[in-house]
C-alpha positions, 0 to 999 in steps of 0.5 A: 324791715324799715318803718318811717314814723313821725309822732306815733307814740301812741301807736308804734308800740302795737306795730312792733308787738305785732312783729315780736309776736311772729313765729319767724324771729330771724329779722332786723327793723330799722325805725327811722324817726322823721323829727318826732315831737312826742314820745315816740323817741322814748317808746322805741329806744325802750323797746330797742334796748331790750330786743336787739333786732330793733334799731332806732334811728332819730333825724335832727330835721322833722318832716323830710317825709317817710320816703326819705326815711324809707331810702335811709332805712333801706341803705342801712338794712343787711337782710336778704329781703325788705319790707316797707311797713308804716308805723301804726299798721300791724302784721298778722300772726304767721306773716313773716314766716309765710312771706320768706318761705314764699321768696325763697320758693320763687328765686325768680320774682323780684318782689311778692305782694300780699293784701292789706285788711283795713281796721279801726280799733281791732283787726277784722272790724270793717271786713275790708281790704285795701284792693285785690287782685284782678284780670287788669295789668297793676301797671295800668291800674296804677296809672288809672288810680286804682291802686292795687296794693299799698307800701306794706304789701310787697316783700322785696329782694334786697338785690333787686330793690335798687333797680326801682330808683329808690323812693321819690322824696319829692313826692307828697302823698300817694308816694306808694303809687308813684313808686310801685308805678316805676317798679313795674315800669321797670319791669320787675318781675312779681307775683300779686297773691290774694291772701290778707297777712297785714292790717291797715289802721283806718283814719285816726281820730276821725281824720282821712290822712291821704284825703288831707294831703291831697287837699293841700296845694303842695300834694295836688302838685306832687301829683301832677308831677307823677303824670308827668314823670310817667309821660317822660319815661318809658311806659313799656306799653303799646297798642291799646294798653298804651292809649288806655294809660294815655286816657287815664293820665289825662283823666288823672290830670283833669281830676287833679284841676278839679280838686284845685278848684274845689279845695282851692278856687284856683282857676289859672292853676287848675288850667296849668295843670290841664295844659299838661294833657296837650303837652304830653298829647294825651288827649284830642283837642276837642275834649281838651277845650272842653276840659278847659270850658269846665274849669273856666266856667265851673259851676256855670252853664257853660261849664255844666254843659262842657261836663256833660259833653265830656260824660258823653264824649269820653271813656270810662278810662278817662273818667276814671270809673274803673277803680276801687275807692279806698277801704270799699272792697269787702275781703269777701271779694278775694273768694270770688273766681272770677271777681264780678268788679262790682266794687271797681265801678265808680261815677265819673268824677267830671260832674255838674248839675246837668250831669246829675239832673239830666237836661230837662230838670236842669233847664226847669231849675234854671227857668224857675230861679231866673223867673224868681228873680224878675 
């Protein structure tokens, strides 16, 4: 197991304890510290000194990112199977023994995926899972921002892991989404099991860490790079699936354009992001033009009209409606057969006062405001 960490001295002890309490004992853990400035080093070195299964590696340069740490840990790993665990998350009792048993029994699989459950203070206190298996191809779901699983979900066959091309150290935020998309595009064989066996810690100190990353310019540009990388690779899709994937990628680019407006008020950068939708032939000219209009006249009359027309003309795939929002899917959905999909139905991200209110209330409000200025 590889654990990247940075300033987790207050939490990593719980993570390590969840591994020490497993009923499967034949494992190694490589903790790669990305230059922590708190007591992470002291905590890890003390634990490693009394348990030889744990190795602590300190980097001399901080903030090279979790993907760098995961790649470094992988190169040091000697086990037959490989798991990447975040330094604030936990394995549930019996998880490792069950994972090894299933990997042993499915020699034809490159990796097997399990489900993670969110918690805030105590495991089980939210009754929400990261996501779950559905009848939609996971590759399509990853492309459409409906991330089926996250970093700790898969157990990898170490001999197969090299085929992924390793973690992209240039991706900032959603690096697991990019990585698993590439793994599926590479044709790796897998099984997605709808069983919870690990716990993901929710926002620490009230901070949504993923949201904070994507609110930064570097995080947004990184997500655009993710889409461009997919466009420049072999998607291994055809027919309707390829059309769906293109719609989703175009929608994802417009979403990042909107986020560039929302968080940075930068129309030029937003237009540059959206330009990729035409450059990679993801969307037709009419909707591309409407997207430009929405960006250029954001929160103005023409922009509101463009947003309304996009919602009328485009599919749910483009509008990214068919996805689960993070930490909203109840554990109980795992028992539904078939799953009814209600937690994978979102509102369109292309919104405006006209879209929200409807034409008559919108125009009435506009006229009322104009009259008040006379």
